[in-house]
N, CA and C of each residue as an Amber inpcrd file, in Angstrom:
protein
   291
   0.8340000  -1.1560000  -0.0130000   0.0050000  -0.0100000   0.0060000
   0.8750000   1.2720000   0.0080000   0.6430000   2.1450000  -0.9270000
   1.4290000   3.3580000  -1.0470000   0.8230000   4.4880000  -0.2480000
   1.6990000   5.3570000   0.1850000   1.2050000   6.5320000   0.8990000
   0.8680000   7.6140000  -0.1650000   0.2150000   8.6830000   0.2840000
  -0.1530000   9.7430000  -0.6540000   1.1030000  10.4800000  -1.1790000
   2.1230000  10.5400000  -0.3360000   3.3630000  11.1430000  -0.7510000
   4.0640000  10.3540000  -1.8530000   4.0400000   9.0210000  -1.6770000
   4.6510000   8.1520000  -2.6870000   3.8290000   8.1840000  -3.9900000
   2.5070000   8.2500000  -3.9150000   1.6420000   8.3670000  -5.1030000
   1.9570000   9.6560000  -5.8630000   2.1010000  10.7340000  -5.1180000
   2.4230000  12.0170000  -5.7280000   3.7710000  11.9810000  -6.4080000
   4.7730000  11.3420000  -5.7920000   6.0600000  11.1910000  -6.4220000
   5.9740000  10.3950000  -7.7110000   5.2190000   9.2910000  -7.6930000
   5.0670000   8.4670000  -8.9030000   4.3020000   9.2020000  -9.9820000
   3.3120000   9.9610000  -9.6190000   2.6170000  10.7880000 -10.6170000
   3.5160000  11.7890000 -11.2940000   4.4250000  12.3450000 -10.5050000
   5.4300000  13.2760000 -11.0650000   6.3570000  12.5800000 -12.0580000
   6.7760000  11.3760000 -11.7210000   7.6230000  10.6120000 -12.6280000
   6.8870000  10.2390000 -13.9370000   5.5850000   9.8990000 -13.7540000
   4.8230000   9.4620000 -14.9430000   4.4730000  10.6440000 -15.8320000
   4.5050000  11.8330000 -15.2890000   4.1360000  13.0170000 -16.0560000
   5.0570000  13.2290000 -17.2370000   6.3050000  12.8880000 -17.0980000
   7.3170000  13.1110000 -18.1580000   7.3600000  11.9170000 -19.1280000
   6.7560000  10.8000000 -18.7840000   6.7970000   9.5940000 -19.6220000
   5.7170000   9.5960000 -20.6950000   5.9480000   8.8950000 -21.7650000
   4.9520000   8.6980000 -22.8170000   4.2080000   7.4090000 -22.5180000
   2.9830000   7.3460000 -23.0480000   2.1920000   6.1100000 -22.8950000
   2.8210000   5.0360000 -23.8120000   3.1120000   3.8940000 -23.2150000
   3.7770000   2.7930000 -23.9970000   2.8080000   1.7420000 -24.4140000
   1.6020000   1.7450000 -23.8770000   0.5740000   0.7500000 -24.2350000
  -0.7320000   1.4820000 -24.5710000  -1.3880000   0.9880000 -25.6050000
  -2.6990000   1.5320000 -25.9540000  -3.7240000   0.4230000 -25.9030000
  -4.8970000   0.7770000 -25.3570000  -5.9930000  -0.1920000 -25.2980000
  -7.1130000   0.3140000 -26.1600000  -7.5510000  -0.5510000 -27.0960000
  -8.5700000  -0.1480000 -28.0360000  -9.9040000  -0.8400000 -27.8950000
 -10.5560000  -1.1530000 -29.0190000 -11.9360000  -1.6630000 -28.9890000
 -12.0900000  -2.9850000 -28.3270000 -11.0280000  -3.8000000 -28.2630000
 -11.1520000  -5.1140000 -27.6510000 -11.0200000  -5.0780000 -26.1440000
 -10.7820000  -3.8420000 -25.5730000 -10.5780000  -3.6680000 -24.1800000
  -9.4600000  -4.5060000 -23.6250000  -9.6280000  -5.1600000 -22.4690000
  -8.5710000  -5.9040000 -21.8240000  -8.6370000  -7.3710000 -22.2610000
  -7.6270000  -7.8210000 -23.0240000  -7.5380000  -9.2170000 -23.4850000
  -6.3790000  -9.8650000 -22.6970000  -6.1940000 -11.1740000 -22.8880000
  -5.0610000 -11.8760000 -22.2570000  -3.7690000 -11.3480000 -22.7750000
  -3.7060000 -10.9660000 -24.0690000  -2.5090000 -10.3980000 -24.6370000
  -2.1810000  -9.0190000 -24.0280000  -3.1810000  -8.2650000 -23.7690000
  -3.0030000  -6.9570000 -23.1280000  -2.4410000  -7.1170000 -21.7110000
  -3.0210000  -8.0610000 -20.9960000  -2.5980000  -8.3200000 -19.5900000
  -1.1370000  -8.7310000 -19.5660000  -0.7570000  -9.6130000 -20.5140000
   0.6670000 -10.1060000 -20.4920000   1.6170000  -9.0170000 -20.9060000
   1.1500000  -8.0970000 -21.8360000   1.9830000  -6.9800000 -22.2200000
   2.1900000  -5.9990000 -21.0690000   1.1500000  -5.6910000 -20.3340000
   1.2790000  -4.8010000 -19.1740000   2.1280000  -5.4630000 -18.1190000
   1.9790000  -6.7870000 -17.9280000   2.7980000  -7.5190000 -16.9230000
   4.2910000  -7.4100000 -17.2800000   4.6330000  -7.6140000 -18.5120000
   6.0320000  -7.5110000 -18.9470000   6.5620000  -6.0920000 -18.7940000
   5.7540000  -5.0970000 -19.0960000   6.1630000  -3.6980000 -18.9510000
   6.3920000  -3.3630000 -17.4980000   5.5230000  -3.8920000 -16.5950000
   5.6550000  -3.6300000 -15.2110000   6.9150000  -4.2830000 -14.6150000
   7.2530000  -5.4800000 -15.1360000   8.4710000  -6.1140000 -14.7110000
   9.7140000  -5.3230000 -15.1000000   9.6630000  -4.7720000 -16.2960000
  10.7900000  -4.0320000 -16.8420000  10.9260000  -2.6050000 -16.2620000
   9.7960000  -1.9460000 -16.0740000   9.7950000  -0.5100000 -15.7420000
   9.2950000  -0.1620000 -14.3750000   8.4070000  -0.9280000 -13.8410000
   7.6870000  -0.7030000 -12.5480000   6.5740000   0.3270000 -12.6970000
   6.7390000   1.3540000 -13.5270000   5.7850000   2.4050000 -13.7230000
   5.3880000   2.4080000 -15.1660000   4.0670000   2.2070000 -15.4560000
   3.5680000   2.0820000 -16.7810000   2.4460000   3.0530000 -17.0660000
   2.5210000   3.7610000 -18.1640000   1.4700000   4.6790000 -18.5920000
   0.7090000   4.0780000 -19.7370000  -0.6400000   4.0180000 -19.6450000
  -1.4340000   3.3570000 -20.6510000  -2.4660000   4.3730000 -21.1640000
  -2.6480000   4.4020000 -22.4970000  -3.6190000   5.2410000 -23.0610000
  -4.8410000   4.4170000 -23.5640000  -6.0390000   4.8270000 -23.2050000
  -7.2470000   4.1640000 -23.5860000  -7.8280000   4.9210000 -24.7950000
  -7.8940000   4.2280000 -25.9170000  -8.3600000   4.8720000 -27.1580000
  -9.8500000   5.1280000 -27.1270000 -10.3360000   6.0340000 -28.0110000
 -11.7750000   6.3370000 -28.0250000 -12.6110000   5.1980000 -28.5030000
 -12.0240000   4.2150000 -29.1620000 -12.7870000   3.0630000 -29.6360000
 -13.0640000   2.0750000 -28.5410000 -12.4340000   2.1940000 -27.3740000
 -12.6860000   1.2770000 -26.2490000 -14.0670000   1.4810000 -25.7610000
 -14.7730000   0.3620000 -25.5200000 -16.1640000   0.4750000 -25.0550000
 -16.2810000   0.7030000 -23.5410000 -15.1990000   0.3150000 -22.7920000
 -15.2240000   0.5320000 -21.3330000 -14.5750000   1.8290000 -20.9360000
 -14.9330000   2.2650000 -19.8020000 -14.3670000   3.4770000 -19.2090000
 -12.9010000   3.2110000 -18.7100000 -12.0780000   4.2260000 -18.7340000
 -10.6500000   4.0460000 -18.2940000 -10.5560000   3.5180000 -16.8820000
 -11.4350000   3.9980000 -16.0200000 -11.4120000   3.5350000 -14.5840000
 -11.7700000   2.0540000 -14.4860000 -12.7180000   1.6170000 -15.2810000
 -13.1000000   0.1680000 -15.3170000 -11.9330000  -0.6910000 -15.8290000
 -11.2790000  -0.1900000 -16.9160000 -10.1550000  -0.9200000 -17.4710000
  -8.9930000  -0.9960000 -16.4290000  -8.7730000   0.0870000 -15.7340000
  -7.7200000   0.1030000 -14.6960000  -8.0310000  -0.8840000 -13.6030000
  -9.2700000  -0.9620000 -13.1710000  -9.6860000  -1.9210000 -12.1370000
  -9.5050000  -3.3700000 -12.6630000  -9.8320000  -3.5860000 -13.8650000
  -9.6840000  -4.9110000 -14.4370000  -8.2230000  -5.3700000 -14.4710000
  -7.3560000  -4.4570000 -14.8930000  -5.9380000  -4.7730000 -14.9800000
  -5.3550000  -5.0480000 -13.5880000  -5.7780000  -4.2270000 -12.6100000
  -5.2650000  -4.4420000 -11.2570000  -5.7680000  -5.7920000 -10.6850000
  -6.9990000  -6.1570000 -10.9950000  -7.5300000  -7.3830000 -10.5510000
  -6.8160000  -8.6140000 -11.1360000  -6.3260000  -8.4520000 -12.3590000
  -5.6840000  -9.5760000 -13.0570000  -4.1460000  -9.5830000 -12.8450000
  -3.5800000  -8.4980000 -12.3240000  -2.1530000  -8.4410000 -12.1030000
  -1.9070000  -8.1970000 -10.6240000  -1.6880000  -9.2550000  -9.8030000
  -1.5120000  -9.1160000  -8.3820000  -0.3460000  -8.2250000  -8.0300000
  -0.4740000  -7.3770000  -7.0090000   0.5840000  -6.4990000  -6.5730000
   0.6490000  -5.1930000  -7.2890000  -0.2300000  -4.9760000  -8.2850000
  -0.2510000  -3.7640000  -9.0450000  -1.1630000  -2.7730000  -8.3900000
  -0.7810000  -1.4830000  -8.4480000  -1.5900000  -0.4440000  -7.8730000
  -1.8790000   0.6230000  -8.8820000  -3.0400000   1.1990000  -8.8330000
  -3.4410000   2.3140000  -9.6140000  -2.8600000   3.5610000  -9.0360000
  -2.0480000   4.2650000  -9.7700000  -1.4940000   5.5630000  -9.2950000
  -2.3580000   6.7460000  -9.7130000  -2.9090000   6.6420000 -10.9470000
  -3.5870000   7.8410000 -11.4670000  -4.4710000   7.4010000 -12.6660000
  -5.6240000   7.8890000 -12.7180000  -6.4840000   7.7620000 -13.9120000
  -6.9930000   9.1580000 -14.2020000  -6.6070000   9.7020000 -15.3080000
  -7.0320000  11.0400000 -15.7040000  -7.4890000  11.0010000 -17.1610000
  -8.7500000  11.2190000 -17.3690000  -9.2620000  11.1430000 -18.7470000
  -9.1270000   9.7630000 -19.2910000  -8.3090000   9.6000000 -20.3190000
  -8.0740000   8.3100000 -20.9910000  -6.6850000   7.7730000 -20.6900000
  -6.0860000   8.2630000 -19.6590000  -4.6910000   7.8550000 -19.3360000
  -4.6690000   7.1620000 -17.9680000  -4.0400000   5.9820000 -17.9270000
  -3.9410000   5.1830000 -16.7110000  -2.4830000   5.0410000 -16.4000000
  -2.1220000   5.2110000 -15.1370000  -0.7440000   5.0110000 -14.6210000
  -0.8110000   3.8970000 -13.5660000  -0.0320000   2.8320000 -13.8630000
  -0.0040000   1.6950000 -12.9020000   1.4590000   1.5360000 -12.3530000
   1.5450000   0.9960000 -11.1590000   2.8530000   0.7360000 -10.5350000
   2.8610000  -0.6140000  -9.8760000   3.9880000  -1.3100000 -10.0500000
   4.1920000  -2.5440000  -9.2650000   5.6830000  -2.6670000  -8.9470000
   5.9380000  -2.7410000  -7.6670000   7.3450000  -2.8150000  -7.1630000
   7.9830000  -4.1110000  -7.6340000   9.2020000  -4.0210000  -8.1810000
   9.9900000  -5.1540000  -8.6260000  11.0330000  -5.4860000  -7.5260000
  10.8560000  -6.5880000  -6.8840000  11.7260000  -6.9680000  -5.7810000
  13.1080000  -7.3430000  -6.2640000  13.2130000  -7.9950000  -7.4030000
  14.4780000  -8.4520000  -7.9180000  15.3620000  -7.3510000  -8.4470000
  14.8140000  -6.4340000  -9.2520000  15.5380000  -5.3410000  -9.8240000
  14.7740000  -4.0270000  -9.6640000  14.8290000  -3.4150000  -8.4960000
  14.0980000  -2.1670000  -8.2910000  14.6360000  -1.0680000  -9.1880000
  13.7620000  -0.3840000  -9.8970000  14.1010000   0.7200000 -10.7780000
  13.8340000   2.0710000 -10.1090000  12.7770000   2.1180000  -9.2900000
  12.3600000   3.3610000  -8.6900000  12.5000000   3.2390000  -7.1460000
  13.1730000   4.2420000  -6.5750000  13.3420000   4.3140000  -5.1520000
  12.2260000   5.2430000  -4.6190000  11.3500000   4.7150000  -3.8180000
  10.2360000   5.5140000  -3.3040000  10.6340000   6.3150000  -2.0620000
  10.1490000   7.5280000  -1.9290000  10.5120000   8.3540000  -0.7150000
   9.8860000   7.7710000   0.5160000
């Protein structure tokens, strides 16, 4: 569980990053989940863009991803952008305050 200070720090880091994953009309598929899982292993902090063709709301998609990826936390959902975080025990990339 992250504190509000840690969430604010991660939001600041995500602000300068580009979205590396896009979710479209098929919403959350097994392939999407595995892609997000790999990105979280490599980066710890992932920014996802939900396209206009997606039938689900960005908050619903974020909840679905968190439910299917244990240990993942929602940092931010603003409009059609989702920011997720999962701490990597083996190779930590981000040092939280």
